[in-house]
C-alpha positions as CSV (number, residue, x, y, z in Angstrom):
1,A,-76.0,-45.9,225.8
2,D,-79.4,-44.1,225.6
3,A,-79.7,-45.2,222.0
4,V,-79.2,-48.8,222.9
5,F,-81.8,-48.6,225.7
6,R,-84.3,-47.1,223.2
7,R,-83.6,-49.7,220.5
8,V,-83.9,-52.7,222.8
9,C,-87.1,-51.5,224.4
10,R,-88.6,-51.1,220.9
11,E,-87.5,-54.6,220.0
12,Q,-88.8,-56.1,223.2
13,G,-92.0,-54.1,223.3
14,A,-91.1,-52.7,226.7
15,D,-92.2,-49.3,228.0
16,L,-89.3,-46.8,228.4
17,T,-89.6,-43.7,230.6
18,E,-86.8,-41.1,230.3
19,V,-86.4,-38.8,233.3
20,D,-87.3,-35.2,232.7
21,F,-84.5,-33.3,234.5
22,A,-86.1,-30.0,233.5
23,R,-88.4,-30.6,236.5
24,L,-85.6,-29.7,238.8
25,G,-85.4,-26.1,240.1
26,R,-83.3,-24.2,242.5
27,S,-81.2,-26.0,245.1
28,R,-79.2,-25.4,248.3
29,V,-76.5,-27.8,249.6
30,T,-75.9,-28.0,253.4
31,L,-74.3,-30.4,255.8
32,S,-77.7,-31.8,256.7
33,G,-78.7,-32.5,253.1
34,T,-79.8,-30.8,249.9
35,E,-82.9,-28.7,249.6
36,F,-84.4,-28.4,246.1
37,E,-87.4,-27.5,244.1
38,L,-89.1,-30.2,242.0
39,A,-92.3,-29.8,239.9
40,P,-95.0,-30.4,240.9
41,Y,-94.1,-31.0,244.5
42,G,-92.5,-27.6,245.3
43,Q,-89.8,-27.6,247.9
44,L,-88.3,-30.9,248.9
45,R,-85.4,-32.0,251.1
46,L,-82.9,-34.8,250.2
47,G,-80.9,-36.5,253.0
48,L,-77.9,-36.8,250.6
49,I,-75.4,-34.0,250.1
50,G,-74.7,-32.6,246.6
51,D,-76.4,-31.3,243.5
52,Y,-75.5,-34.3,241.5
53,Q,-77.6,-36.4,243.9
54,L,-80.7,-34.6,242.7
55,R,-80.5,-36.5,239.4
56,N,-80.6,-39.7,241.4
57,A,-83.4,-38.4,243.5
58,L,-85.5,-37.5,240.4
59,L,-84.9,-40.9,239.0
60,A,-86.3,-42.5,242.2
61,V,-89.3,-40.1,242.2
62,T,-90.0,-40.9,238.6
63,A,-89.9,-44.6,239.4
64,A,-92.3,-44.1,242.4
65,E,-94.7,-42.1,240.1
66,I,-94.8,-45.0,237.6
67,L,-95.5,-47.5,240.4
68,R,-98.3,-45.2,241.7
69,D,-99.8,-45.1,238.2
70,K,-99.8,-48.9,238.3
71,G,-101.8,-49.0,241.5
72,W,-99.1,-48.8,244.2
73,A,-100.1,-46.7,247.3
74,I,-97.2,-44.2,247.1
75,D,-98.5,-40.7,248.0
76,E,-96.7,-37.4,248.1
77,A,-96.1,-37.7,251.8
78,A,-94.2,-41.0,251.2
79,V,-92.1,-39.4,248.5
80,R,-91.2,-36.5,250.8
81,A,-90.4,-38.8,253.7
82,G,-88.4,-41.2,251.5
83,L,-86.2,-38.4,250.1
84,A,-85.5,-36.9,253.5
85,A,-84.6,-40.3,255.0
86,A,-82.2,-41.3,252.2
87,R,-78.7,-42.1,253.4
88,W,-75.7,-43.3,251.4
89,P,-72.7,-44.2,253.7
90,G,-69.4,-43.1,252.2
91,R,-70.9,-40.4,249.9
92,M,-70.4,-37.0,251.5
93,E,-71.1,-38.7,254.8
94,V,-70.8,-36.3,257.7
95,L,-68.8,-38.1,260.4
96,R,-68.4,-34.9,262.5
97,P,-70.5,-31.8,262.0
98,A,-68.0,-29.4,263.6
99,E,-64.6,-28.9,265.3
100,P,-63.6,-29.9,262.7
101,V,-66.2,-30.9,260.1
102,F,-65.2,-34.3,258.9
103,L,-66.6,-35.8,255.7
104,L,-66.1,-39.2,254.2
105,E,-66.4,-39.5,250.4
106,G,-65.9,-42.6,248.3
107,A,-64.9,-40.9,245.1
108,H,-62.1,-42.8,243.4
109,N,-62.2,-41.8,239.8
110,P,-62.0,-38.3,238.1
111,Q,-65.7,-38.0,237.5
112,G,-66.5,-38.8,241.1
113,A,-63.8,-36.5,242.3
114,Q,-65.1,-33.6,240.2
115,A,-68.6,-34.1,241.7
116,A,-67.1,-34.2,245.2
117,A,-65.0,-31.0,244.5
118,E,-68.1,-29.1,243.3
119,T,-70.0,-30.2,246.4
120,L,-67.1,-29.1,248.7
121,R,-67.0,-25.7,247.0
122,Q,-70.7,-25.3,247.7
123,L,-70.4,-26.4,251.3
124,F,-67.3,-24.3,252.1
125,P,-67.3,-21.3,249.7
126,G,-64.0,-19.5,249.6
127,Q,-62.5,-21.9,252.2
128,K,-59.6,-24.3,251.8
129,I,-59.9,-27.7,253.5
130,V,-57.6,-30.5,254.6
131,L,-57.7,-33.6,252.4
132,L,-57.1,-37.1,253.7
133,L,-56.2,-39.1,250.7
134,G,-55.8,-42.9,250.1
135,M,-56.0,-44.5,246.6
136,L,-55.5,-47.8,244.8
137,A,-52.5,-47.9,242.4
138,D,-54.7,-49.0,239.5
139,K,-56.9,-45.9,239.6
140,D,-56.5,-42.7,237.7
141,V,-54.6,-41.1,240.5
142,D,-53.6,-37.9,238.6
143,G,-57.1,-37.4,237.5
144,V,-58.5,-37.5,241.0
145,L,-55.8,-35.3,242.4
146,S,-56.2,-32.7,239.7
147,A,-59.9,-32.4,240.7
148,V,-59.5,-32.0,244.4
149,T,-56.1,-30.6,245.3
150,P,-57.0,-27.0,244.2
151,L,-59.4,-27.0,247.2
152,A,-56.8,-28.1,249.7
153,E,-54.7,-26.1,252.2
154,A,-52.9,-29.3,253.2
155,A,-53.1,-33.0,252.5
156,V,-52.5,-36.2,254.5
157,T,-51.9,-39.4,252.7
158,V,-52.6,-43.0,253.9
159,T,-52.4,-46.5,252.5
160,P,-55.8,-48.1,252.1
161,P,-56.2,-51.7,253.4
162,S,-55.9,-53.4,250.1
163,P,-53.2,-55.3,248.2
164,R,-53.8,-53.0,245.3
165,A,-53.2,-49.9,247.4
166,L,-50.8,-47.1,246.4
167,P,-48.4,-46.6,249.4
168,A,-48.9,-43.4,251.3
169,E,-45.5,-42.0,250.6
170,E,-45.8,-42.6,246.8
171,L,-49.2,-40.9,246.8
172,R,-47.7,-37.9,248.7
173,R,-45.0,-37.5,246.1
174,L,-47.7,-37.1,243.4
175,L,-49.2,-34.1,245.1
176,P,-48.3,-30.6,244.0
177,R,-45.0,-29.5,245.5
178,T,-46.6,-26.3,246.9
179,L,-49.2,-28.2,248.9
180,P,-48.1,-28.9,252.5
181,S,-48.5,-32.7,252.9
182,R,-47.6,-35.6,255.2
183,A,-47.7,-39.4,254.7
184,C,-49.0,-41.4,257.7
185,A,-48.3,-45.0,258.6
186,T,-51.9,-45.9,259.4
187,V,-55.4,-44.6,258.6
188,E,-56.0,-43.8,262.2
189,E,-52.8,-41.7,262.4
190,G,-53.9,-40.0,259.2
191,V,-57.3,-39.1,260.6
192,R,-55.8,-37.6,263.8
193,T,-53.2,-35.7,261.7
194,A,-55.8,-34.3,259.3
195,A,-58.2,-33.3,262.1
196,A,-55.4,-31.5,264.0
197,A,-54.3,-29.7,260.9
198,A,-57.8,-28.5,260.2
199,G,-58.4,-27.3,263.8
200,Q,-61.8,-26.4,265.3
201,Q,-62.8,-24.0,262.6
202,G,-61.7,-26.2,259.6
203,A,-62.9,-29.1,257.6
204,V,-61.5,-32.4,256.5
205,C,-62.6,-34.6,253.6
206,A,-61.4,-38.2,253.3
207,L,-61.6,-39.5,249.8
208,G,-59.9,-41.7,247.2
209,S,-61.0,-45.2,248.1
210,L,-64.0,-47.0,249.6
211,Y,-61.6,-49.5,251.1
212,M,-60.5,-47.2,253.8
213,S,-64.1,-46.1,254.7
214,A,-64.5,-48.3,257.8
215,E,-61.2,-47.3,259.3
216,V,-61.7,-43.6,258.6
217,R,-65.2,-43.7,260.2
218,R,-64.0,-45.6,263.3
219,A,-61.1,-43.2,263.8
220,A,-63.0,-40.0,263.1
221,L,-65.8,-41.0,265.6
222,A,-63.1,-41.6,268.2
223,L,-61.7,-38.1,268.0
224,P,-62.1,-35.8,271.0
225,S,-65.3,-33.9,271.0
226,E,-63.3,-30.7,270.5
227,Q,-60.2,-30.9,268.2
228,K,-57.9,-28.1,269.2
229,S,-55.9,-26.2,266.6
230,S,-52.4,-27.4,266.4
231,D,-49.1,-26.1,265.1
232,R,-48.9,-27.7,261.6
233,E,-45.1,-27.9,261.7
234,A,-45.5,-30.4,264.5
235,Y,-47.3,-32.6,262.0
236,G,-44.9,-32.0,259.1
237,L,-47.5,-29.8,257.3
């Protein structure tokens, strides 16, 4: 694709700026965002969670720098403030910061799932989490599951609100047999079950389809302020 961009820009006499990712330095991923180094600004904070978001951030910074060179009033303070204020609902969105941590992630293909898995490993090193999974039948379900299920101590499946959805029970049967799992009749039930399975000290990540984002968000925000640990056997996990 890059070769096509370069060729067409030459043909049209258009300027082409390619982002210099070597400008990125060390980074640290947290539940409040991603701290990173960027030449020549030094330490910056991005309101989005995940190292892969730093490439998006540098693309935005590069565009701002080009506009500044063309006379736009975009100073360093504006760059810093803009990065810190960046929000992307459904992309490692923190619905609950604790008891348990509850994340909403829209990854629905293997590449997105791999990026999500790497971010989860950084957020919860050495810790297994509970997955709340819902997917459409026409997606690469096996590719997504192979990326995220190694991180899971248990999984709860739901049916996203879409005519293309893969039924929760069918999705559950595709999970590794060694992974404790349960299929739920509704997204709301799935949220409650996953949160109870994780307990106060655990974490839940809901992913697999953006179609269920609104219901997951609504149900997660309605959970009790303290989700007590529960006997997993009572939830079929």
